[in-house]
N, C-alpha and C positions, 0 to 999 in steps of 0.2 A: 789168682786173678788180681791184677793191679788196677786200683781205682784212684783217680786223681780227685782230690777234694780242694775246692777253691779256697784260697787264702784271702778272705775278705771279712769285713765286720758285719756279717749278716746276723739277724736275730737267731737265737738258739733253736727256735722251732722251724727254721728254714734249713732243709737238707739239700745238698747239691753234690754232683759228682760227674766225672767224665770217665768213660771206659777207655781201656787201651786194647791192643790186639791180642793179648795173652789171656788164656783161661777158658777157651772154648774148644769146639770139636771140628770146626771147618777145616778143609784141606786146600792145598794148592795156593793160589793167590789170595784166598780168603782166610788163610790161617791166622789166628785160630778162633778168635771171638768176634766173628762177623755178625753184626746185628741188623744188617740191611737185607730185606727180603726181595729187593728189586735189582740185584746186581749179578744174578746168575748162579748164586750159590745153591746148594741142595736145600730145599725147603725144610727138610727134617733137621738139618744141622742148625739152621737159623732158629727154629723153634726151641731146640735144646739150648742153644746159646742164650736166648732170651730167658729161658727157664733158669739157667744158672745165674744170670745177672739178677733176676728177681730175688733169688734166694741169697746171693752173696751180698747184694747191696741193701737188703732188708727193705725193698720197695713195698709201699702199702698196697699196690695193685699193679697190674700190667699197664704200661702206658698206652694211651690212644695214639698209636703210631701214625704220623702224618704222611700223606703223599706230597713230598716236597717238589716244588716246580720252579725254583729260582725266581719267585715272585715276591709280592709284598702283602699277601693276605695274612691276617692275624685271626686266629680262631680262639674263641672263649671255650674253655673246657669245663664240663660239668661231670659229676660222677657217672652220668649215663652216656657220656660222649662215646661215639663209636670210632674205631680206627679207620684209616683209609681216606679221611677227608683231605682235600687239597689245600694246603697252607704251608707257609714257611716260618710261621711263628705261632705261638699259642700262649695263653695266659689263663690263670684261674685265681679265684679267691676261695675255692673249696678246699678244705683240709683233706689230705690223703689222695689227692689227684696229681700224679706226676705230669709235668710238662717235659716233653722230650723232642730233641732234634738230632738227626743223624748227620755225620760229616766225614770227609776224608780229604781235607785240604781247605774246604770252605770254613769260614769263621763261625763257631757257635758262640752266642752271647746269652748269658743268664742274667736275669733281673730279679730283684726283690725290693719291696718297699721297706723303709726303715722300721716300720712297725711289724713287719713280718706277715701282713694280712694278704699280700698280693705277690705272686711269683709269675715269671714268664721265661720263655726260651725262644731264641730266634736263630735261624740258619741264614748266614750272610756270606754267600760267594760274592765275587765282584759285581755280578749283575744285580743281585738283590740289594747289595750295599748301595750301588749307584741309584737304583730305583727308589730306595728309601725304606727298606724293610725295618731297620732299627728305629727310625723315626715313627713309622707306623705302629710298631710295638709300643713305644713310649706313649703315643697318642691313644692307643686302645686301653691302656691301663687307667683306671679312675683315680689316679694319684698324680700330684704335681711332680714334674721331672726332678725338682730339687730334693724330693723325698724318696728318690729311687737310688739303688745301688746297681751297678752292672759289673759283670766279670767276663773277660775275654778268654775263651778256651783255646785249645791247641788248633793251629791252622798253618797253612804254608807261610813260611817266613819271608821277609823282604830280600834275603840273599838268594832265594830259590824261585820266587814268583815273577817269572818273566812274562811281560804282556806287550801288546802292540800299542801303537799310538791311539787307536780308537778307544782303548780302555782309559788311558790317561785323559783323553779329550772329554770322555763322558763325565769324569769327575770335575775337571777344571772348568767345564762349562757351567757347572752349578756353583762352584766356589773356587776362586783363584788361589786361595791358600792351600788347596789340596795339591797343587803342583809340588809343594815341598815334600810330599810323601811318595814321590817317584824319583828314581835315580836313573840316569842315562846309562845304557849298556849297548854300545854300538848303535845300530838302528832300532833297537828295542828299548824297553823300560823295565825296571824292577819296581814292583809296587809293594807298599807296606800296608797290608790289610789292617793290622792292629792300629796303626796311626790314623788311617782313614776312618776307622770306626770310632776312635776316641774323638776325632775332630767333629764328626757328624753328631755324636751324642752331646758334645759340648755345645754345639750350635742350637740344640733344642733345650738346653738348660740342665743336662745331666752331667755333672762334673765328677761324681764319685765313681770312677771307673778303675777297676782292678784287673789283675791278670795280664795276659798278652805275653808274647815272646816265646812260647813253646812251639817249635816248628815241627810239623808233621812230616814234611818232605825229608828232613835231614836225619830222622831217627826211625829207620825201617824195623828195628826190633820192637819198638813200642807202638808205632802208629801206622795205620793205613794211609796211603797217599795215592790219589787218583792220578795226579800229575806225574809222579815218579814211576808208578807201576802200570798204569792203564787199567787193567782189571784189578780191582781191589775190594776189600770189605769196607765196612763203615763202623765208626765209633758212635757212641751216643753221649749226648750231654743232657743231664736230667736235673730238675729242681722240683721240690714239692714242699708243702707245709705239713708238718706233723699234726695229727689229730689231737 
C-alpha cells in the first residue's frame, strides 16, 4: 500500500497522509483501494479496504467518515463523533481523532496549527472552492490564519481540468485576480485548482501553503479520477494529532 506523506514543516505530533489506489481488494473501476462507500462498490470490499488502511497507516481509530456534499459546512470532531454527518470539512483539537476527506479529482487540503494543537481537512472541488469552503475551515479554527499551515493534496491538474465560462465567472466575480488562474482553450477554459486555493488562502492571511501539483487525472496507476473514468473509487486525505 502506497501512502503519500505531506512534505511540510508540521510539528512532530501531527500525522498526515493521502492514500493511493493500490493495496485493496476492490475490483473493476474501483480497483483496488477504494475507500468511498457511496460510489457503487461492494460494501464488503470498502469495509476491508478501510480495515487495511487503519492497520497500514497506524490510525488511532476509524475516521468519522463525512457525507460530502460539495458545500462549505465545517464539522468539529470529538472522540464521540459519529460517521455520516454532512460536511465538506472537519477539524479537531482532540488527540487521536482523525480528520478525513475523500476525493477523486477534487482538491483535499490539510491544515494544522504551528503548535500542533489543531488539525483540519477540507474537500474542495470547484464548487466548494468558489463557495468558500477553505475560508470557512480557516474561520472555524480557533487559531489566527498566520499561525496555520496548509498542504494541498492530489487533485486534477491545470492541464486536464477543462471547465466552462460559468466556472471562471464564479471565481472572477469574487476576485479579478483569479482570472490569472484560468487559461483559454478554444471556447473553454482550463482551471488551476492549486493556484485558486493558494490565492483564496492568501487572501484570508494564510501564507504558509505547501504541496500542490500532483495530478490525479494524469496518473491512472496511482490515483482514482472521476473526470477521467466516470465510475471510480475514492482516495482519502487524513490528518490527526498523536496522543
